N, C-alpha and C positions, 0 to 999 in steps of 0.2 A: 504495499500498500503506500503511496507517494505522500511526504508528509506535505501539511497543509501549505506552509509558507513554501515548498517548491511547487506546490500545486498552484500556486497563486501567483508565484513567477512565471511560470509556462504558462498560464491563461492570459498574462499582461503582457507577455512576450509575442503570444500569438495575436492579440487584439493590436497591439502596434504595429506587426508586420502586416496584418490587414488593412489597418489604416494606411499605411505606407504603400501597401499596393493600390489602393483604390485611389490615392493623390496621384500614383505613377500612371494609371491608366485615364484619370480624368485631366491629365494636365494639356495645357495646349501646346502648339508647334512653334517654332520658331523659321524666319526663313534663312535658309542656307546661305545664299547669295548675297553679301553683303552684312549679313548678320543680325542681332537683335534690333540694333539700331533703326535700321532702314525698315525693319518689319513694323516696329512701333510706330514709325514716323508716316508710314503708308496709311495703317488703319485709322491714326488719329486722323488724319486729313479725311480718310473716309466716314470717319463718324461725327464729323463736323456737320453733315446734312442729314436731313431727313428724306425717306425713298418713298416715293409713291407706288402703291401695289400695282404692278402690271401696267405702270405709267398712270397719267392724272386720268383716268376715265371715268364715267359719268353714271350715275344710277339709273337713268333712263335708257340706258344704252346708246345713246346718240353719238358718245364717243366711247367707241369700243374696247376693251380691255386688250391690251398687247396689240395695238394698233399704232402705226406711225403719227397718227391725229393723237394720241393720248401719249406718246411719249414727248413729241412737241409741245403738248399743253404742259407735261411736266417741266421740261427745260426751259419754256418762257416763263413758267411760275417760279425759277429759281431753286425746283426740287430735283434731286438724285431719283433714279427709277429702280425699281427691279422688274425683271423681265424672264420669261421662261423659253427654255430651248428644248426643241425635239426634233427628231430625224426624220426625213420623208424616205422612201423606198429607193430612191435613186440619191440618197445620201448626202443631201441637201439641209443644211441647218436653218431651220425656221423658227419664228419667236410665236409659239402657241403653248398654251397650258395645259389642255386636257388630251387624254390619250386617242379619245374618240371624238367627231366632230359635231356630234348632234346637237349639243347644249350651247356651242358658239355659232356653228354654220348651219344647222339644221337639215343637216343629211346625215345619213348613217355612214359608218367605217371609222377605220383608224388611220390618224396620221402615218403611222410608218407603212402603211400599205397603199399610200397615194405618192406619185410623183411630185415634184414642184410643179409642174404644169398643169396636173389636175387640180391643185391646192389653188393655182392661181384664180382658177373660174369661180372660187368659192367667195362668199361675203360675210363679214363680221357682225352677227346680229341684226342682219337685213339692211345694213349702211352701204355705202359705196368703198368701205376698208375692205382692203384684202390683208390676207396673212403675209406679215414681211417676213422677208429673211433676217439672219443676224447681220449680213454683210450691210444691208440695207438701213437697218437700224442704228449702225455705228458710223456710218457715213451721214446719216442726218443728225446726229449728235455730235460728231466729230470731237470728243473729248471738252465739252461745254461743262458737263455734270457728271459726277460719278455714277457708275452702273454696279448694280448687285445683279449676277447672272447666274439663274438658277438651271442646274443640268437635270431633266425630267429623268425618272426611272424608265428610260425605253427598255424594250427587250434587247436594243445592240446598244447600251449606253457605251459599251467601250469604244465603240464606233464613233459615237457622238462626241465623247470626249477628245477623240484625235481630231476630229473634224473642226470641233469648235476651238480647241486650243490652237489650230493650225491659224485659223481665221484671228482669234484673239492677239497671236504675235504680232500681227501686224497692225494692232492698233495702238496709238500713244495715250489716249486718254486714260484715266484713271478708274479702275475695275477690279472687283473680286468676284469669285466664284463661290457657289454654295449648294448643296444638294442634300436632300435625304437620305439618298442612297451613300452608304460608308465608302462601298467600292469606289464610286466616281470620285469623292473626297480624297480619298486614298489614290486614286490614279493621279489626280493633280499634284499629291504631295510625291509621289514618284517622279513623274515627267516634268512638271513645271513647279519646282518647289519654291520659286521665287515670285509666284502668283499667290495672293492673299486668298485664303479659303476659310468656308464657313460650314459647319454642321447644323443644318436644319434639323428641329426635333420638336416633341409637344410631349404631352401626358400620354400612358400606355393607350387609354382608348382610341387614341387620333390614327392607331396602327391595325385596323381590325382585322385586316388580311393577313397578318405574320402569326406566330405561333406565340403563346404566353412568354418563351424566354427570349425571344429576340424583341418583342414589345418592351420587355426589362430591360434590354441591352439599350435600346434606343433611345427611351424615355430618361434612362438614368444617365446617359451620354459614355457609357461604357467601351463603346467603338472608339474612342477618343485615342486608346494607345494604340491603333492602327492607322488612323488617320491624321492625327494631330494637327485638327483645326487651329486657325486663330482665332475665331470667333464662333461663338454660337447664336443661331438666332433660334430663339424659341416662342412656342405659340404663348401668348401673353395671360391667356385663360388659365393655362397650367402652371403659369410659373411660380406661384404661391397657393398655399393650402388656404381651402375655402376661411375667409375670415382672417386671413395673414396679413401681416403687415410688411414682411420682407420676402424677398424670393427665398426658393428652395434652398436647401444647403447646396447642392451640386453647384448651381450656378454662382452661388457665392463663392465657392472654393476656385472654380475655374477662373472666375475674374482674379481672386485671390493670388492665383498662381501665375497672372499675368495675361489672360484672355480677355477677352472682348466680349461684352454683348449686345446681341441685337433682338428685338421683339416684335412680332408680327402678330395677326394685322389689326392695326389699332383703328377703330372708327369712332366716329363722334360720339357715342356712346358709351364709350369705354372710359375709365379708369385712366387718363392721359397723364396726369398730373403722377401718378404712381409710376406709369410705365417710364417716363422722363427722367424720374427721380432715380430709378434703380436699373436703369439699361443706358448703353453708351449711344443708341440711335434707336429709331424706330421705323417700321415700313407700316404707312397709313392707306387708308382707303375711304374716299365719299368725302372728304374734308380737308381743309387747308390747317395743317398744326400750327 
Protein backbone atom coordinates (compact mmCIF):
# COMPACT_ATOMS: atom_id res chain seq x y z
CA UNK A 1 0.00 0.00 0.00
CA UNK A 2 1.39 3.41 -1.03
CA UNK A 3 1.84 5.78 1.94
CA UNK A 4 -0.56 8.75 1.92
CA UNK A 5 2.15 11.45 1.45
CA UNK A 6 3.54 9.52 -1.51
CA UNK A 7 0.07 9.08 -3.02
CA UNK A 8 -0.63 12.80 -2.67
CA UNK A 9 2.71 13.61 -4.31
CA UNK A 10 1.95 11.29 -7.22
CA UNK A 11 -1.54 12.78 -7.62
CA UNK A 12 -0.14 16.32 -7.55
CA UNK A 13 2.55 15.41 -10.09
CA UNK A 14 -0.01 13.85 -12.43
CA UNK A 15 -2.25 16.88 -12.06
CA UNK A 16 0.62 19.24 -12.87
CA UNK A 17 1.63 17.12 -15.86
CA UNK A 18 -1.95 17.14 -17.15
CA UNK A 19 -2.15 20.93 -16.77
CA UNK A 20 1.13 21.46 -18.60
CA UNK A 21 0.02 19.12 -21.38
CA UNK A 22 -3.24 21.04 -21.72
CA UNK A 23 -1.40 24.37 -21.94
CA UNK A 24 0.95 22.88 -24.55
CA UNK A 25 -1.97 21.67 -26.67
CA UNK A 26 -3.81 25.00 -26.32
CA UNK A 27 -0.89 27.31 -27.07
CA UNK A 28 -0.93 29.64 -30.11
CA UNK A 29 1.61 29.55 -32.90
CA UNK A 30 4.35 31.88 -34.00
CA UNK A 31 5.28 32.96 -37.50
CA UNK A 32 8.64 31.38 -38.30
CA UNK A 33 9.59 33.78 -41.10
CA UNK A 34 10.69 36.86 -39.18
CA UNK A 35 9.84 35.65 -35.70
CA UNK A 36 7.36 36.64 -33.06
CA UNK A 37 7.73 40.40 -33.55
CA UNK A 38 6.40 40.29 -37.12
CA UNK A 39 3.58 37.93 -36.14
CA UNK A 40 2.45 40.20 -33.32
CA UNK A 41 2.77 43.36 -35.42
CA UNK A 42 0.70 41.80 -38.20
CA UNK A 43 -2.07 40.61 -35.90
CA UNK A 44 -2.16 43.90 -34.01
CA UNK A 45 -2.70 45.66 -37.32
CA UNK A 46 -5.48 43.24 -38.30
CA UNK A 47 -7.23 43.61 -34.95
CA UNK A 48 -7.45 47.40 -35.32
CA UNK A 49 -10.41 46.77 -37.64
CA UNK A 50 -13.93 45.44 -37.34
CA UNK A 51 -14.98 42.92 -39.99
CA UNK A 52 -18.20 42.78 -41.97
CA UNK A 53 -19.42 39.17 -42.11
CA UNK A 54 -19.52 38.11 -45.78
CA UNK A 55 -19.21 41.78 -46.66
CA UNK A 56 -21.58 44.56 -45.67
CA UNK A 57 -24.71 42.82 -46.92
CA UNK A 58 -28.29 43.77 -46.09
CA UNK A 59 -31.14 42.11 -44.20
CA UNK A 60 -33.47 42.45 -47.21
CA UNK A 61 -30.83 40.75 -49.41
CA UNK A 62 -30.81 43.63 -51.89
CA UNK A 63 -27.05 43.60 -51.26
CA UNK A 64 -26.33 39.86 -51.11
CA UNK A 65 -23.78 38.18 -48.88
CA UNK A 66 -20.36 37.43 -50.40
CA UNK A 67 -21.08 39.68 -53.38
CA UNK A 68 -18.82 42.29 -54.91
CA UNK A 69 -21.42 44.88 -53.91
CA UNK A 70 -21.19 43.79 -50.25
CA UNK A 71 -17.41 43.92 -50.30
CA UNK A 72 -17.38 47.36 -51.92
CA UNK A 73 -19.85 48.59 -49.27
CA UNK A 74 -17.60 47.30 -46.49
CA UNK A 75 -14.52 48.88 -48.03
CA UNK A 76 -16.24 52.22 -48.60
CA UNK A 77 -17.54 52.14 -45.03
CA UNK A 78 -14.03 51.69 -43.67
CA UNK A 79 -14.46 48.11 -42.46
CA UNK A 80 -12.47 44.97 -42.99
CA UNK A 81 -14.37 42.01 -44.37
CA UNK A 82 -14.73 38.29 -43.87
CA UNK A 83 -15.30 36.13 -46.91
CA UNK A 84 -15.70 32.42 -47.67
CA UNK A 85 -13.80 30.36 -50.23
CA UNK A 86 -15.12 27.35 -52.07
CA UNK A 87 -13.87 25.29 -55.03
CA UNK A 88 -15.53 24.61 -58.37
CA UNK A 89 -15.43 21.37 -60.33
CA UNK A 90 -12.77 22.86 -62.62
CA UNK A 91 -10.58 23.98 -59.72
CA UNK A 92 -11.49 27.67 -59.59
CA UNK A 93 -11.65 29.47 -56.23
CA UNK A 94 -14.97 31.24 -55.74
CA UNK A 95 -16.35 33.30 -52.87
CA UNK A 96 -19.41 31.42 -51.62
CA UNK A 97 -20.39 30.19 -48.18
CA UNK A 98 -22.70 27.20 -48.57
CA UNK A 99 -21.82 23.78 -49.94
CA UNK A 100 -25.08 23.84 -51.90
CA UNK A 101 -26.64 26.50 -54.12
CA UNK A 102 -30.28 26.39 -53.04
CA UNK A 103 -30.38 28.99 -50.24
CA UNK A 104 -28.51 31.74 -52.08
CA UNK A 105 -29.10 30.97 -55.76
CA UNK A 106 -32.43 29.13 -55.68
CA UNK A 107 -31.22 26.07 -57.61
CA UNK A 108 -30.23 22.59 -56.52
CA UNK A 109 -26.70 21.25 -56.69
CA UNK A 110 -23.35 21.55 -54.95
CA UNK A 111 -20.74 24.20 -55.69
CA UNK A 112 -18.02 21.59 -56.04
CA UNK A 113 -19.99 19.87 -58.82
CA UNK A 114 -20.31 23.01 -60.98
CA UNK A 115 -17.80 24.63 -63.29
CA UNK A 116 -17.08 28.32 -62.98
CA UNK A 117 -18.90 28.95 -66.26
CA UNK A 118 -22.00 27.23 -64.90
CA UNK A 119 -21.87 29.25 -61.69
CA UNK A 120 -21.55 32.46 -63.71
CA UNK A 121 -25.08 31.91 -65.00
CA UNK A 122 -26.55 32.11 -61.48
CA UNK A 123 -27.54 35.17 -59.47
CA UNK A 124 -27.35 35.84 -55.73
CA UNK A 125 -30.75 36.14 -53.99
CA UNK A 126 -32.46 37.21 -57.20
CA UNK A 127 -30.30 40.31 -57.70
CA UNK A 128 -27.96 41.10 -60.55
CA UNK A 129 -24.95 40.00 -58.49
CA UNK A 130 -22.97 36.94 -59.56
CA UNK A 131 -20.77 34.60 -57.53
CA UNK A 132 -17.37 36.33 -57.56
CA UNK A 133 -14.00 34.64 -57.78
CA UNK A 134 -11.30 35.25 -55.21
CA UNK A 135 -9.21 37.00 -57.85
CA UNK A 136 -12.05 39.43 -58.58
CA UNK A 137 -12.49 40.31 -54.92
CA UNK A 138 -8.77 40.87 -54.41
CA UNK A 139 -8.59 43.06 -57.50
CA UNK A 140 -11.55 45.13 -56.30
CA UNK A 141 -10.32 45.59 -52.71
CA UNK A 142 -6.69 46.00 -53.76
CA UNK A 143 -5.26 46.13 -50.24
CA UNK A 144 -7.42 49.02 -49.06
CA UNK A 145 -8.79 47.13 -46.02
CA UNK A 146 -7.82 43.83 -44.37
CA UNK A 147 -9.47 40.51 -45.16
CA UNK A 148 -10.35 37.47 -43.06
CA UNK A 149 -10.39 34.63 -45.55
CA UNK A 150 -12.28 31.53 -44.45
CA UNK A 151 -11.64 28.30 -46.33
CA UNK A 152 -14.65 25.99 -46.33
CA UNK A 153 -14.56 22.30 -45.55
CA UNK A 154 -15.04 21.20 -49.15
CA UNK A 155 -14.36 17.52 -49.99
CA UNK A 156 -11.33 18.78 -51.93
CA UNK A 157 -10.05 21.04 -49.18
CA UNK A 158 -6.37 20.34 -49.85
CA UNK A 159 -6.81 21.42 -53.45
CA UNK A 160 -8.65 24.50 -52.21
CA UNK A 161 -5.73 25.29 -49.88
CA UNK A 162 -3.20 25.05 -52.70
CA UNK A 163 -5.25 27.07 -55.16
CA UNK A 164 -6.17 29.79 -52.66
CA UNK A 165 -2.62 30.08 -51.33
CA UNK A 166 -1.24 30.47 -54.85
CA UNK A 167 -3.65 33.34 -55.53
CA UNK A 168 -3.01 35.00 -52.17
CA UNK A 169 0.75 34.74 -52.69
CA UNK A 170 0.40 37.47 -55.29
CA UNK A 171 -1.73 39.75 -53.11
CA UNK A 172 0.06 42.57 -51.31
CA UNK A 173 -2.81 43.67 -49.06
CA UNK A 174 -3.30 42.60 -45.43
CA UNK A 175 -5.14 39.33 -44.87
CA UNK A 176 -5.30 36.26 -42.68
CA UNK A 177 -6.89 32.86 -43.13
CA UNK A 178 -9.18 30.82 -40.90
CA UNK A 179 -11.18 27.61 -41.02
CA UNK A 180 -13.28 25.30 -38.90
CA UNK A 181 -11.36 22.35 -40.32
CA UNK A 182 -8.09 21.81 -38.40
CA UNK A 183 -6.53 20.11 -41.42
CA UNK A 184 -6.89 23.36 -43.41
CA UNK A 185 -5.29 25.44 -40.66
CA UNK A 186 -2.53 22.84 -40.37
CA UNK A 187 -1.94 22.98 -44.14
CA UNK A 188 -1.19 26.69 -43.87
CA UNK A 189 0.98 26.11 -40.83
CA UNK A 190 3.10 23.70 -42.88
CA UNK A 191 3.06 25.32 -46.32
CA UNK A 192 2.55 29.04 -45.57
CA UNK A 193 3.95 29.54 -42.06
CA UNK A 194 4.24 33.32 -42.48
CA UNK A 195 0.50 33.71 -43.17
CA UNK A 196 -1.47 34.61 -40.04
CA UNK A 197 -3.90 31.77 -39.40
CA UNK A 198 -6.93 31.30 -37.17
CA UNK A 199 -8.98 28.42 -35.84
CA UNK A 200 -12.74 28.88 -36.03
CA UNK A 201 -14.63 27.26 -33.19
CA UNK A 202 -17.81 27.25 -31.12
CA UNK A 203 -19.61 25.24 -28.48
CA UNK A 204 -19.89 21.49 -29.04
CA UNK A 205 -23.54 21.77 -30.13
CA UNK A 206 -22.41 23.66 -33.24
CA UNK A 207 -20.77 20.48 -34.59
CA UNK A 208 -23.79 18.13 -34.83
CA UNK A 209 -22.34 16.05 -37.66
CA UNK A 210 -19.24 15.09 -35.69
CA UNK A 211 -18.80 12.35 -33.11
CA UNK A 212 -18.80 13.39 -29.42
CA UNK A 213 -15.00 13.06 -29.08
CA UNK A 214 -14.44 15.22 -32.17
CA UNK A 215 -16.97 17.79 -30.96
CA UNK A 216 -15.08 17.96 -27.66
CA UNK A 217 -11.71 18.42 -29.36
CA UNK A 218 -13.01 21.16 -31.66
CA UNK A 219 -14.90 23.16 -29.05
CA UNK A 220 -12.12 22.83 -26.46
CA UNK A 221 -9.44 23.99 -28.93
CA UNK A 222 -7.38 20.87 -28.33
CA UNK A 223 -6.55 20.68 -32.04
CA UNK A 224 -4.31 23.72 -31.51
CA UNK A 225 -1.42 21.36 -30.82
CA UNK A 226 -1.49 20.38 -34.49
CA UNK A 227 -2.54 23.68 -36.06
CA UNK A 228 -0.92 26.31 -33.78
CA UNK A 229 -3.30 29.13 -34.77
CA UNK A 230 -2.29 32.72 -34.10
CA UNK A 231 -5.88 33.61 -33.28
CA UNK A 232 -9.07 31.81 -32.34
CA UNK A 233 -12.39 33.00 -33.77
CA UNK A 234 -15.07 31.79 -31.37
CA UNK A 235 -18.88 32.01 -31.58
CA UNK A 236 -19.72 34.68 -29.03
CA UNK A 237 -22.87 32.94 -27.76
CA UNK A 238 -20.69 30.03 -26.64
CA UNK A 239 -17.76 32.07 -25.34
CA UNK A 240 -19.08 32.24 -21.77
CA UNK A 241 -21.32 30.20 -19.55
CA UNK A 242 -24.93 31.34 -19.11
CA UNK A 243 -24.88 34.37 -16.86
CA UNK A 244 -21.09 34.48 -16.87
CA UNK A 245 -19.17 37.74 -16.98
CA UNK A 246 -15.87 36.50 -18.44
CA UNK A 247 -14.94 34.27 -21.38
CA UNK A 248 -14.44 30.56 -20.84
CA UNK A 249 -11.15 29.49 -19.32
CA UNK A 250 -9.86 28.01 -22.56
CA UNK A 251 -10.14 31.41 -24.26
CA UNK A 252 -8.56 33.30 -21.40
CA UNK A 253 -5.67 30.85 -21.29
CA UNK A 254 -5.15 31.05 -25.05
CA UNK A 255 -4.90 34.82 -24.80
CA UNK A 256 -2.63 34.63 -21.74
CA UNK A 257 -0.31 32.40 -23.77
CA UNK A 258 0.01 35.11 -26.42
CA UNK A 259 -2.89 34.34 -28.77
CA UNK A 260 -5.51 36.75 -30.07
CA UNK A 261 -9.28 36.39 -29.85
CA UNK A 262 -11.90 37.16 -32.51
CA UNK A 263 -15.62 36.62 -32.05
CA UNK A 264 -18.41 35.95 -34.55
CA UNK A 265 -21.06 36.86 -35.61
CA UNK A 266 -22.14 39.92 -33.62
CA UNK A 267 -25.48 41.58 -34.46
CA UNK A 268 -27.22 44.70 -33.17
CA UNK A 269 -29.21 42.59 -30.70
CA UNK A 270 -26.14 41.04 -29.10
CA UNK A 271 -24.07 42.22 -26.15
CA UNK A 272 -21.63 44.19 -28.24
CA UNK A 273 -20.06 45.92 -25.25
CA UNK A 274 -19.10 42.56 -23.73
CA UNK A 275 -17.71 41.29 -27.04
CA UNK A 276 -15.60 44.40 -27.57
CA UNK A 277 -14.33 44.24 -24.00
CA UNK A 278 -13.20 40.62 -24.08
CA UNK A 279 -12.14 40.04 -27.70
CA UNK A 280 -9.48 41.71 -29.81
CA UNK A 281 -11.92 42.31 -32.64
CA UNK A 282 -15.36 41.29 -33.87
CA UNK A 283 -16.95 39.97 -37.02
CA UNK A 284 -20.31 41.75 -37.26
CA UNK A 285 -23.45 41.56 -39.38
CA UNK A 286 -26.38 43.85 -40.25
CA UNK A 287 -25.22 46.91 -38.29
CA UNK A 288 -22.33 49.33 -38.10
CA UNK A 289 -20.30 48.94 -34.89
